[in-house]
C-alpha positions as a LaTeX table, in Angstrom:
\begin{tabular}{lrrr}
\hline
Residue & $x$ (\AA) & $y$ (\AA) & $z$ (\AA) \\
\hline
Unk1 & 75.65 & 116.82 & 71.14 \\
Unk2 & 78.71 & 116.30 & 69.04 \\
Unk3 & 81.41 & 117.96 & 71.07 \\
Unk4 & 83.96 & 116.01 & 73.05 \\
Unk5 & 82.98 & 117.96 & 76.16 \\
Unk6 & 79.41 & 116.67 & 75.82 \\
Unk7 & 80.63 & 113.08 & 75.59 \\
Unk8 & 82.84 & 113.54 & 78.64 \\
Unk9 & 79.91 & 115.01 & 80.55 \\
Unk10 & 77.69 & 112.05 & 79.66 \\
Unk11 & 80.32 & 109.52 & 80.67 \\
Unk12 & 81.08 & 111.27 & 83.96 \\
Unk13 & 77.40 & 111.48 & 84.93 \\
Unk14 & 76.57 & 107.86 & 84.08 \\
Unk15 & 76.61 & 105.11 & 86.67 \\
Unk16 & 76.78 & 101.49 & 85.69 \\
Unk17 & 73.91 & 99.17 & 86.67 \\
Unk18 & 76.50 & 96.47 & 87.39 \\
Unk19 & 79.76 & 96.29 & 89.26 \\
Unk20 & 82.19 & 96.54 & 86.36 \\
Unk21 & 85.27 & 97.36 & 88.44 \\
Unk22 & 86.45 & 96.60 & 91.93 \\
Unk23 & 88.06 & 99.75 & 93.28 \\
Unk24 & 90.58 & 99.15 & 96.05 \\
Unk25 & 93.27 & 101.42 & 97.47 \\
Unk26 & 95.94 & 99.28 & 95.73 \\
Unk27 & 94.19 & 98.36 & 92.46 \\
Unk28 & 91.25 & 98.80 & 90.12 \\
Unk29 & 90.24 & 95.68 & 88.21 \\
Unk30 & 87.12 & 93.94 & 86.88 \\
Unk31 & 85.58 & 91.24 & 89.08 \\
Unk32 & 86.33 & 88.56 & 86.48 \\
Unk33 & 90.04 & 89.22 & 87.09 \\
Unk34 & 90.02 & 89.74 & 90.85 \\
Unk35 & 87.89 & 86.78 & 91.94 \\
Unk36 & 89.77 & 84.04 & 89.99 \\
Unk37 & 93.19 & 85.29 & 91.16 \\
Unk38 & 91.98 & 85.35 & 94.77 \\
Unk39 & 90.56 & 81.85 & 94.38 \\
Unk40 & 93.83 & 80.49 & 92.94 \\
Unk41 & 96.37 & 82.48 & 94.98 \\
Unk42 & 94.50 & 83.57 & 98.10 \\
Unk43 & 94.92 & 87.29 & 97.38 \\
Unk44 & 94.76 & 89.61 & 94.40 \\
Unk45 & 97.90 & 91.00 & 92.80 \\
Unk46 & 98.59 & 92.95 & 89.63 \\
Unk47 & 99.96 & 91.21 & 86.51 \\
Unk48 & 101.91 & 89.27 & 85.54 \\
Unk49 & 99.75 & 86.27 & 86.38 \\
Unk50 & 101.01 & 82.71 & 86.50 \\
Unk51 & 99.59 & 80.11 & 84.11 \\
Unk52 & 96.95 & 78.85 & 86.54 \\
Unk53 & 95.78 & 82.40 & 87.33 \\
Unk54 & 95.66 & 83.35 & 83.63 \\
Unk55 & 93.62 & 80.24 & 82.83 \\
Unk56 & 91.18 & 81.03 & 85.67 \\
Unk57 & 90.85 & 84.64 & 84.46 \\
Unk58 & 90.15 & 83.53 & 80.89 \\
Unk59 & 87.47 & 81.10 & 82.08 \\
Unk60 & 85.88 & 83.78 & 84.27 \\
Unk61 & 85.91 & 86.28 & 81.36 \\
Unk62 & 84.08 & 83.78 & 79.16 \\
Unk63 & 81.44 & 83.15 & 81.84 \\
Unk64 & 80.98 & 86.89 & 82.46 \\
Unk65 & 80.63 & 87.44 & 78.73 \\
Unk66 & 77.99 & 84.73 & 78.32 \\
Unk67 & 75.99 & 85.70 & 81.42 \\
Unk68 & 76.14 & 89.40 & 80.62 \\
Unk69 & 77.89 & 90.23 & 83.91 \\
Unk70 & 80.51 & 91.97 & 81.81 \\
Unk71 & 79.17 & 93.32 & 78.53 \\
Unk72 & 81.20 & 92.85 & 75.38 \\
Unk73 & 80.55 & 96.31 & 74.11 \\
Unk74 & 78.42 & 99.36 & 74.75 \\
Unk75 & 77.39 & 102.24 & 72.50 \\
Unk76 & 78.63 & 105.33 & 74.35 \\
Unk77 & 77.83 & 107.80 & 71.60 \\
Unk78 & 76.04 & 107.52 & 68.25 \\
Unk79 & 78.07 & 104.92 & 66.28 \\
Unk80 & 80.85 & 104.88 & 68.90 \\
Unk81 & 81.24 & 101.58 & 70.71 \\
Unk82 & 83.63 & 100.65 & 73.50 \\
Unk83 & 84.25 & 96.96 & 73.95 \\
Unk84 & 86.32 & 94.42 & 75.78 \\
Unk85 & 88.89 & 91.91 & 74.59 \\
Unk86 & 86.28 & 89.34 & 73.63 \\
Unk87 & 84.51 & 91.84 & 71.39 \\
Unk88 & 87.73 & 93.05 & 69.76 \\
Unk89 & 88.91 & 89.51 & 69.04 \\
Unk90 & 85.55 & 88.22 & 67.69 \\
Unk91 & 85.30 & 89.36 & 64.05 \\
Unk92 & 81.86 & 87.79 & 63.35 \\
Unk93 & 80.43 & 89.46 & 66.48 \\
Unk94 & 81.76 & 92.85 & 65.36 \\
Unk95 & 80.42 & 92.41 & 61.82 \\
Unk96 & 76.98 & 91.36 & 63.11 \\
Unk97 & 76.90 & 94.56 & 65.17 \\
Unk98 & 77.74 & 96.77 & 62.18 \\
Unk99 & 81.30 & 97.63 & 63.22 \\
Unk100 & 83.40 & 98.93 & 60.31 \\
Unk101 & 86.54 & 100.10 & 62.13 \\
Unk102 & 88.38 & 98.99 & 65.27 \\
Unk103 & 90.84 & 101.19 & 67.15 \\
Unk104 & 92.75 & 98.98 & 69.57 \\
Unk105 & 94.40 & 100.85 & 72.44 \\
Unk106 & 94.55 & 97.99 & 74.94 \\
Unk107 & 98.17 & 97.36 & 75.71 \\
Unk108 & 101.48 & 96.89 & 74.02 \\
Unk109 & 102.18 & 93.70 & 72.10 \\
Unk110 & 104.97 & 92.77 & 74.52 \\
Unk111 & 102.41 & 92.43 & 77.35 \\
Unk112 & 100.91 & 88.97 & 77.87 \\
Unk113 & 97.38 & 90.33 & 78.40 \\
Unk114 & 97.37 & 92.64 & 75.39 \\
Unk115 & 94.27 & 92.63 & 73.17 \\
Unk116 & 95.16 & 91.19 & 69.78 \\
Unk117 & 92.42 & 91.51 & 67.13 \\
Unk118 & 93.18 & 89.35 & 64.08 \\
Unk119 & 93.62 & 91.81 & 61.21 \\
Unk120 & 93.22 & 89.08 & 58.56 \\
Unk121 & 89.88 & 87.93 & 60.01 \\
Unk122 & 88.65 & 91.49 & 60.44 \\
Unk123 & 89.43 & 92.29 & 56.79 \\
Unk124 & 87.41 & 89.24 & 55.71 \\
Unk125 & 84.41 & 91.00 & 57.28 \\
Unk126 & 85.31 & 94.40 & 55.80 \\
Unk127 & 86.52 & 95.80 & 59.12 \\
Unk128 & 89.58 & 98.06 & 59.25 \\
Unk129 & 92.00 & 97.86 & 62.21 \\
Unk130 & 94.22 & 100.50 & 63.75 \\
Unk131 & 96.49 & 99.29 & 66.57 \\
Unk132 & 97.81 & 102.00 & 68.88 \\
Unk133 & 100.24 & 100.44 & 71.31 \\
Unk134 & 99.38 & 102.21 & 74.54 \\
Unk135 & 100.38 & 100.74 & 77.89 \\
Unk136 & 97.05 & 99.96 & 79.57 \\
Unk137 & 97.87 & 101.46 & 82.97 \\
Unk138 & 96.08 & 104.17 & 84.92 \\
Unk139 & 99.22 & 106.29 & 85.25 \\
Unk140 & 99.95 & 106.45 & 81.48 \\
Unk141 & 99.22 & 109.79 & 79.86 \\
Unk142 & 97.40 & 109.24 & 76.58 \\
\hline
\end{tabular}
């Protein structure tokens, strides 16, 4: 299986063993974003988040990362990994997992919640970085 169609088929037929996203009629977001915003503000809303909400989200992301409730990265195809912000911004973690290249498509640099891998740190571990500024929204055609 090396064709893109095969990969799409695998991804479409796979169900996650954990709740990775909360799907609502008005939003789709990971639990580590929804629950802290609700706790701080009483209801969930899309970004931008205020300082208190952003702090709560960052703390919840760290907890989810440590507990494994939200995995840092998964191998979805032989030598193809998809990871979250904490994986992309943790050069030693990437190097320890044999990553040689990072393609970052998570947001534009003008967005406050954009993923920003440190190119200098990545290069110290022999990892190449390609940033593609794509607005991380469900209605954006890639």
